[in-house]
C-alpha positions in Angstrom: -19.0 10.3 11.1 -15.7 11.9 9.3 -12.2 10.9 11.0 -11.2 13.7 13.3 -7.8 14.8 12.1 -5.3 17.1 14.2 -2.6 18.9 11.9 1.0 19.8 13.4 3.5 21.8 11.4 5.2 25.1 12.2 4.6 26.2 8.3 1.3 28.2 8.5 1.4 27.6 4.6 1.7 23.8 5.1 -1.2 23.6 7.7 -3.3 25.2 5.7 -2.4 23.1 2.6 -2.9 19.7 4.3 -5.9 21.0 5.9 -7.6 21.7 2.6 -6.6 18.5 1.3 -8.3 16.4 4.6 -11.0 18.3 4.6 -12.0 17.8 0.8 -12.6 14.3 1.9 -16.6 14.0 3.3 -15.0 11.4 5.2 -12.2 13.3 6.9 -12.5 16.7 9.0 -9.5 18.8 10.4 -11.0 19.6 13.6 -7.5 21.6 15.0 -3.7 22.7 14.0 -0.5 23.2 16.1 2.3 24.9 15.2 4.9 22.4 17.7 5.2 19.5 19.2 4.6 20.8 22.6 1.0 22.8 21.2 0.3 18.8 19.5 0.6 17.1 22.5 -1.4 19.2 24.7 -4.3 19.4 22.0 -4.1 15.2 21.4 -4.7 15.1 24.9 -7.7 17.6 25.3 -9.2 16.7 21.6 -8.8 13.1 21.2 -8.3 13.3 17.5 -8.1 9.9 15.3 -5.4 10.6 13.5 -2.7 12.8 13.9 -0.4 14.7 11.0 3.0 15.4 12.4 6.2 17.5 11.0 9.4 16.3 12.2 11.2 19.8 12.3 9.6 22.2 14.5 10.4 24.9 17.3 9.6 24.4 20.9 9.1 20.5 20.4 10.2 18.6 17.7 8.1 15.9 16.2 10.0 12.8 17.1 9.8 13.8 20.6 6.0 14.7 20.6 5.4 11.6 18.7 6.9 10.2 21.5 4.9 12.2 24.6 1.3 11.6 22.7 2.1 7.4 22.6 2.9 8.0 26.3 -0.1 10.2 27.5 -2.7 9.2 24.7 -1.7 6.7 21.9 -2.8 8.4 18.8 -2.2 6.7 14.8 0.3 9.3 13.5 1.1 10.2 10.0 4.7 11.7 9.5 5.6 14.1 7.1 9.2 13.7 6.1 12.1 15.1 3.5 13.5 12.6 1.1 17.2 13.0 2.8 19.4 11.0 4.4 18.7 13.1 7.6 14.9 12.6 6.6 14.9 9.3 6.4 17.2 8.8 9.7 14.6 11.1 11.7 11.5 9.6 10.1 12.7 5.9 11.4 13.3 7.5 14.5 9.7 8.8 14.6 8.6 5.0 13.5 10.3 3.8 16.4 8.7 6.3 18.8 5.5 5.0 17.5 4.2 6.9 14.6 2.5 4.4 12.0 3.3 5.8 8.6 5.1 8.4 6.8 4.6 10.3 3.3 7.7 12.8 1.8 6.7 16.2 2.6 7.1 17.5 -0.8 3.7 16.3 -2.8 5.5 16.1 -6.2 7.7 13.1 -4.2 4.5 11.1 -3.3 3.4 11.1 -6.9 3.6 12.5 -9.9 0.2 13.4 -10.6 -1.6 16.1 -8.3 -4.8 14.4 -8.0 -2.9 11.3 -7.3 -0.9 12.8 -4.3 -4.0 14.3 -3.0 -5.7 11.1 -3.4 -2.8 9.1 -1.5 -3.0 11.7 1.1 -6.4 10.9 2.0 -6.5 7.6 1.4 -3.3 7.0 4.5 -5.5 9.2 6.7 -8.3 7.6 6.4 -6.7 4.1 6.6 -4.9 4.8 10.1 -8.6 6.8 11.2 -10.7 3.5 10.1 -8.8 0.9 12.8 -11.3 -0.3 15.2 -9.5 0.6 18.1 -6.0 1.8 18.3 -3.8 -0.8 20.0 -0.1 0.6 20.4 2.3 -1.6 18.7 4.7 -3.3 20.9 8.0 -1.7 20.1 11.1 -4.3 19.6 13.3 -4.3 22.7 16.8 -4.1 21.3 20.3 -3.0 22.2 21.9 -0.1 20.5 25.0 -1.6 20.4 25.5 -3.7 17.5 25.7 -7.5 17.0 -10.2 1.0 -9.6 -7.0 1.8 -11.7 -3.9 2.2 -9.2 -2.0 5.5 -9.1 1.4 5.1 -9.6 3.7 6.7 -7.2 7.1 5.7 -5.3 5.4 4.7 -2.3 2.6 2.6 -4.0 -1.2 2.6 -4.4 -3.6 2.0 -1.5 -6.5 0.0 -3.5 -7.1 -3.2 -1.7 -9.9 -4.3 -4.7 -9.6 -8.1 -4.9 -10.0 -10.6 -8.0 -10.8 -13.4 -6.1 -14.0 -14.3 -4.0 -13.1 -14.6 -0.5 -13.1 -18.3 1.2 -13.4 -19.2 5.1 -10.8 -17.2 7.4 -7.4 -18.2 7.8 -7.2 -20.0 11.2 -5.0 -17.7 13.6 -1.9 -19.5 15.4 0.0 -19.0 18.3 3.7 -20.1 18.0 2.7 -22.7 20.5 0.3 -24.3 18.0 2.5 -24.2 15.3 3.9 -27.4 14.5 6.9 -27.4 12.3 6.6 -29.4 9.2 9.7 -30.8 9.1 10.0 -29.2 5.5 13.3 -27.9 4.2 13.7 -24.4 2.9 16.2 -22.6 1.2 14.8 -19.1 1.1 12.9 -17.0 3.5 10.7 -14.1 2.3 8.6 -11.1 3.9 6.9 -8.7 2.2 5.1 -5.5 3.7 4.0 -1.8 3.5 2.7 0.6 6.5 3.7 -0.4 9.7 6.4 -2.7 8.2 9.9 -0.9 9.4 8.9 -1.7 13.0 7.4 -5.2 12.5 10.7 -6.2 10.2 12.6 -5.0 13.2 10.6 -6.9 15.8 11.1 -9.7 13.8 14.6 -9.7 12.6 16.1 -9.0 15.8 15.3 -12.5 16.9 16.9 -14.1 14.5 20.5 -15.7 15.5 24.0 -15.0 13.6 23.5 -18.7 12.3 20.1 -18.4 10.6 20.4 -21.0 8.1 18.9 -19.3 4.8 19.0 -16.2 2.9 16.4 -13.6 3.6 14.5 -11.0 0.9 12.9 -8.1 2.5 10.6 -5.9 0.2 9.6 -3.2 1.9 7.4 -0.3 0.4 9.6 2.6 1.0 11.2 5.4 -0.7 14.9 5.3 -2.5 16.5 7.8 0.1 15.5 5.2 2.9 16.2 1.7 2.3 20.2 2.6 2.4 19.1 4.1 6.1 16.9 1.2 7.1 18.8 -1.7 6.0 21.9 0.4 8.1 19.6 0.6 11.1 18.5 -2.8 11.0 22.2 -4.3 10.4 23.0 -2.2 13.4 20.3 -3.9 15.6 20.3 -7.8 14.3 22.5 -10.4 14.6 21.9 -11.8 11.2 23.6 -9.2 8.4 21.4 -6.6 6.7 22.3 -4.9 3.3 20.4 -2.8 0.6 20.3 -5.3 -1.8 22.7 -4.6 -4.9 22.5 -6.4 -8.5 24.4 -9.5 -8.7 24.5 -9.9 -5.1 24.9 -14.3 -4.5 22.7 -15.0 -1.6 24.3 -16.3 1.7 22.5 -17.7 4.7 22.0 -15.7 7.4 22.1 -12.0 5.3 18.8 -10.3 4.9 18.7 -8.1 1.6 16.3 -5.2 1.5 15.1 -4.4 -1.9 16.2 -0.4 -2.9 13.4 1.7 -3.3 12.6 2.5 -7.1 13.9 -0.6 -7.8 12.7 -4.0 -8.9 14.4 -7.0 -7.2 14.2 -10.7 -8.5 16.1 -14.0 -7.6 17.7 -16.1 -10.2 19.0 -19.5 -9.8 22.7 -20.1 -10.7 24.1 -23.6 -9.9 23.2 -24.0 -6.4 23.1 -20.8 -4.9 20.7 -18.0 -6.3 21.5 -14.1 -7.7 19.8 -11.0 -7.2 18.5 -8.9 -10.3 18.0 -5.4 -9.6 16.8 -3.2 -11.8 14.6 -0.1 -12.3 11.3 -0.3 -11.9 8.9 0.3 -15.1 7.5 3.8 -15.0 3.7 2.1 -15.0 4.2 -0.3 -12.2 2.4 0.7 -9.0 5.2 -0.6 -6.5 8.8 0.3 -6.4 9.8 -2.5 -4.8 6.7 -4.8 -5.6 6.3 -7.9 -3.4 4.5 -9.9 -6.5 7.6 -9.5 -8.7 10.1 -10.7 -5.9 8.1 -13.6 -5.0 6.8 -14.2 -8.5 10.7 -14.8 -9.2 11.2 -16.8 -6.6 8.7 -19.4 -7.8 10.7 -20.0 -10.6 14.2 -20.0 -8.7 13.1 -21.6 -5.6 10.2 -23.6 -6.8 8.6 -25.0 -3.3 11.3 -24.8 -1.0 10.6 -20.9 0.2 8.5 -19.3 3.5 6.8 -16.9 2.2 5.3 -14.0 5.1 3.5 -11.6 4.4 3.0 -8.4 6.9 1.3 -5.6 7.9 0.7 -3.0 4.9 -2.0 -1.1 2.8 -3.4 -2.9 -0.7 -3.1 -6.5 -2.0 0.7 -6.4 -3.4 1.9 -10.0 -2.3 -1.2 -11.8 -3.1 -0.4 -12.8 -7.1 3.1 -13.6 -6.3 1.8 -15.9 -3.4 -0.8 -17.6 -5.4 1.9 -18.5 -7.8 4.7 -19.9 -5.0 2.0 -21.6 -3.3 0.8 -23.0 -6.9 5.0 -24.9 -6.9 4.6 -25.8 -3.5 5.7 -22.9 -1.0 4.3 -22.3 2.2 2.5 -18.8 2.9 1.7 -17.3 5.6 0.2 -13.8 6.8 -0.1 -11.7 9.8 -2.9 -11.7 11.8 -5.4 -8.8 11.8 -5.2 -7.7 15.6 -1.6 -6.9 15.5 -1.6 -5.1 12.0 -0.8 -1.0 11.3 -3.3 -1.9 8.2 -4.7 -5.2 7.5 -4.5 -4.9 3.4 -2.1 -7.0 2.4 -2.2 -9.7 4.6 -6.4 -9.8 4.4 -5.7 -10.3 0.7 -3.3 -13.7 0.9 -5.5 -14.9 3.8 -9.3 -14.1 2.2 -7.9 -15.6 -1.1 -7.2 -19.1 0.7 -3.5 -18.6 -0.1 -2.2 -18.2 3.2 -2.2 -21.0 5.9 -1.4 -19.5 9.1 -2.3 -16.6 10.1 0.2 -15.1 12.7 0.3 -12.3 15.3 3.6 -10.0 15.3 4.7 -11.1 18.4 4.9 -14.5 17.6 5.9 -14.2 14.0 9.2 -14.8 14.7 9.5 -17.5 17.0 6.9 -19.9 14.4 9.4 -18.8 11.2 12.5 -20.3 13.9 10.4 -22.9 14.3 9.2 -23.7 10.5 12.3 -22.8 8.8 15.5 -24.3 11.3 16.4 -27.3 11.8 17.2 -28.7 15.3 
């Protein structure tokens, strides 16, 4: 049975274009369209769509308010369309905070350089949200507002989940109570993620103390226009410092470095400390930033003194880098399936036998702190 989709936008042209693209896929069906947020809230309750695509700026009721009301009344996976501007980035992050699960640029040429790739990516994103066995509202972090096949090339990455590694026995799911600190000494924490990552990272990092003893590298699949706003938002919410990574940054404890969109972030060892190398990603790279590239560089710079975590996201980015890390003795964890928006990246490392723990998002921060902070 086809996944039922509600398309919401105040532009009749865009509603028609998105509907045409969605309906081209036999696994998808647009059951209705709405021209503003108020109509969307009403139709969501009446028609029970499995996925909603939502514009942000609309008359009567804007998309962010509509997301908030839909999540309160009839929680439904929502894909936002956004402009690649500073204001667009801020509004999209607000929509994700309100409960939306994913986003894409509104201009199709910003999704991918090839039109067919852009169409395929939109269809894949909608299907990924609609295929969730049962929609579970993601617990939003409670924080103070006071600062304390061939992969398609696109700025947002691909959605291919093809695996070249035979599946092994599933990794066990661990709770915070069941995790016992290994006693291992770490020098750095790495976190890679994609779809669902902004909310997951916010939930984890807001629980870290200001004196967290290690530097943190964050690799989130996100456009270049979004990463400065996302780093700024996290910095205002977290006790630790969060910044967009810059070439030449010297790593310091208690600071998280977010890989810039459209770039690749690597870490090098200089004496006893680490230094970041941020370079433009090559045109044929399918992810910018790429989790595999950062993880691989850390395996050379820090060997086994790494705790690497793979969170919710489409595809398999992070698997090969995690394999390299594990080969030199690093610790690899994955988010569990039940708490993921999309169980792609964590599944890739878990099914390949690379991850040693599978942990729910609600428990992840406590587990990381228990394992990586010596008391």
